[in-house]
N, C-alpha and C positions, 0 to 999 in steps of 0.2 A: 409214843415212839421211844423205846428204851434201849434196845440193843440193835446196833447196825453192823452188818457184815460187809466187808469190802473184799473183792477177789483180786486185789492188788495191794501191795504193802507200801508204806511210806518209805522214802529214801532221803537221807540227808547227805547227798553227794551229787556230783554232776550226773544228770540223767535226763530222760525225755520229759516233756512238759506234762504229760498225763500223770506221771509218777509224782511230780511236784504238786499237781492239783490234789492228789490223794493225801499227801502230807498236810497240806493246808486244810483240807476238808475234815480230816480226822481231828486235827487240833481244834477246829471250830466246833465240831460236834461235842467234843469233851467239855468245852466251855458252856454248852447247853445242857450238860448233865447226862449226855448219852454214853452208854457203854459201847465201845467199838471192838470188833473182833475180826480176825483174819483167817479163822478156821470156822467151818460150819458146825455149830454147837447148838444145844437146845436153847430155846428162848429168843431166837432172832425174830424181830418183827419187820425189819427192813433190810433188803439185800441190794447193795449198791454195786451194780455191774459196770466196771470200767471197760471191759473187753470180754466178748463171749469165749475167747480162746483160753485154754489152761494157762494160768499165769504163774506168779511167783511161788505159789504153793500148790499149783496144779488144779485149781478150781475153775471149771468152765461153766457154760450155760447148762450143760447136762447135770452137773452137781447141784446147781441152783434149783433147777426144775425138780430134781429128785427130792430135794428137801421140801419144796412146796407141795408136791403131790403126795408124798409119803408120810410127812411129819407135821407140816403146818400149812394147811390150805389158805390160812388168813395172811400169810406173810406177803408183804408188798415188794415188788421188784422195780427198781429204778435203773434205767439204762442210759448212761451218758455216752453218746456217739461222737467220737473225735477222729475217726479213720475213714478211709475210702481207698479203692483201688488206684484212683488217679494219682494219689499222693506219692506212691512209690512204684507205680507201673506194675502192680500185682494183678492177679486175676481171681482172687478168692474172697477178698474182704467184703465186697458189696453184697453178694448173696448171703453170706454168713450173717451180716448185720441186719439185713432185711428180715431174715427168718427169726433171728433172736428177738427182734423188736416186737414180733407178734405175741410173745409170751409176757411182755412187761406191762406193768401198770402205768408207768410214766416213761416217756422217751424224750430225752433232751439233747439237742444238737448244740454244738459250740459256735455255730455261725449260721446266718441265713443262707449263705452260699452252700453249705453242706446240706441243709434242709432241702433246698431246691434241687441239689444234685441227686439226692435219694428219691425225691419225687419223680424226677425224670427216669429213674431206674425202676419205677413201679411201686414204690412204697407209698402207702397212704399216710401222708404227714399232717393231715388236718387237725389231729388232736395232739401233735407234738409241740414242744416248746424250744426256745432258744435262750441259752445263757452263755454270755461271752466269758472268756478267761480273764484272769487278773493275776497280779503278782504282789509280792510283799513290799509295800511301800516303805518299810523300815530298812530294806536292803537296796531298793531301787528308787532313787530320788534325784532331783536336779541339783546342780551346783553352779556357782558363778563361772562364766566362760570368758576367756580372753580371745577375741577374734583374731586369729593368726592368718598370715597370708597362705601358709600351707595348711590345707584343711585335712582333718583327721577322720577317716572313715573307719567303721567297725561293723562286724557282724559276728554272730555266734550260733552254732548248731551242735546238738549232741549227735544227731545222725550224720553220717558221711555219704548218704545217698546223693547221686549226681543231681537229682531233681531238687535238691535243697538250694540250687542256684550256682553250682560250680562253673557253669559256662560263663556267667558274668564275673565271678571272682577270678577266673583265669584271664578274662579280658582286662580286668583292672590291673592284674599283676603284669601283663604284657604292656599295658599302657604306661606303666611306671618305668619301663625300660628306657624311654626317651622323654619322660615328663616328670618333673619333680614338684608339681604343684599340689600333690596329695600324698597322704600316707594311708595305708590300708592294713588293718589288723584283723586277723581271723582267730576267733576263740573257739576251740573245740577240736573235733577229729576231722582233719582235712582229707578229702577224697584222694586216693592214691593214684588216680588216673592222670593227675598232673602234679608236678613238683614245683611249687611257686618259688620265684627267684627274688622277688622284691617285697612280698607280703610278710608281715610279722605274724608268726604263728605262736599262739598262746595255748597251753594245755587247757583241757576242759575245766571250767570254774563254775561255781554256783553260789547263790546267796550273797552275802556281803562282799566277798572277794570279787564276784562277777560284777556287782553293781559298781564297785570301786574302779574296775577296769573300764567299764563302759563310760563312766563319767570322765575319763581321760580323753574322750573323743568328741567330735562335733556333730557328725551326721551318722545315722544308722542306715545300713543298706541291707536289703534282702531281695534275693532273686528266686526265692522258693516258689515252686509251681504247684498249683492245685492244692494249696495248703488249707486244711479244714479251718484252722484259725491259728494255731501255733502259740508259743509263748515268747519266742525270741524278740519279736518286734514290739511286744508289750513291755518287756523288760527294758528294751532300748529306749522307747518313748518315755517310760517312767523315769529313766535316768536323764531326761531333759534333752533327748536327741530327736530332731525331726527325722522322718523315715522316707527313704526313696525305695519304692517297691515295684516289682514287675506287674504289668497289667493283667497277666494271667496267674496271679498269685493266689486266687481262690478267696477264702474268707478274710485274709489279711487286710484287704482293701477296706472292709467295714470298720476296722479299728484305726486305720491310718489315714483315711482320705481327708480328715480334718487338719492333720498336722504333717502332711507329707505330699509327695508327688509320685505319679506312676510313670513308667517308661516301657518301651517295647524293645527297640534296637539299642545297641551300645552307643551310637551317636546321640540318640534321644536321651539315654542315661546321662551322657556328658552335659547335654543341654539342661536337663533338670537339676543336675548337680550344681551347675553355675547359678541357676535360679535360686535354689535353696541356700547356697553359700552366700549369695548377695543379700539374702533376706533372713538370715538365721534368727535374729531376735523375733521377727514377725511369726515365723513358724513355731518357735519355742513357746510363745505366748498362746498359741492355739491348742497346746496339749492340755487336755482335760484329765488331770491326774485322778480324779475321783472315779472316772470310768475304767481306770486301769487297776483298781484296788481289788485284791483277792478277797478281802473281807466282804465286799459287796457281792462278788460272785458266790461265795459260800453261803451268804445269807439267802440268796435267791434259791439255791439248791435246798437249803434247809426248809424254806417255806413250801417248796414243791413236795418235799417229803412229808411235811405236816398235812398238806392237802390230800395226799394218798390215803391217810388214815382217818379222814373225816367220814 
């Protein structure tokens, strides 16, 4: 395995989790002596497809297959699936991903929930794999906490889609109209359907600056629905924050159930918030930071790529 093509480019700026995975994976492959390219050129032996749609440079599954069938039949195609229609209430992703997976040598999901989701949609997932996301532990790490009476909650999203949990974030904001026992910070692009009155809004951040902001808080909150896995809750936990997450959150539960609590209604959210607040140290000690490491994630993908070439 010498030359690897990605159909998405790295980004060193606030962006979606898939893009930050590409950035980390590209850096990791270079440490292994691999040449990485973002244009379809001669000599590619592995094509890493992040999304079958035309991306940053316009390369879709059609371009990848044209290269394989017309120029290099021996090239291997790895498909990392991190999307589904349920995530943003769309109607085109599932069929597209199911079809594109049929042409790939290796299909990897980012959570068991997502693998099972596509199995119920008719995809044969028996030969697929699961590799969970991770984050850069040099940027996201725990710090000493002073347990204050006023608990500081935080969440962050790049997408402003309502299904990212804005129903809960709205309820938290309204709760703070008459209650002063919590503070809530939202980092990222806030959905324009509701203008918060009490929430602190911070412009999108990434990397070290995002980690620094998260460490200023006590508990991470996510109400994202049908999330294949996501990055936000991983970065929150890696920053030393227990996670309170919605029970319909999708793949997030697989990463957070050990160091967090789930809820359904807002009243249940408040109950779980009290539980976590009263046992902060207990939940913090449950965070397994090694499971949140992007290096471990990249190593597993690299090993899968090597297996394809055996």
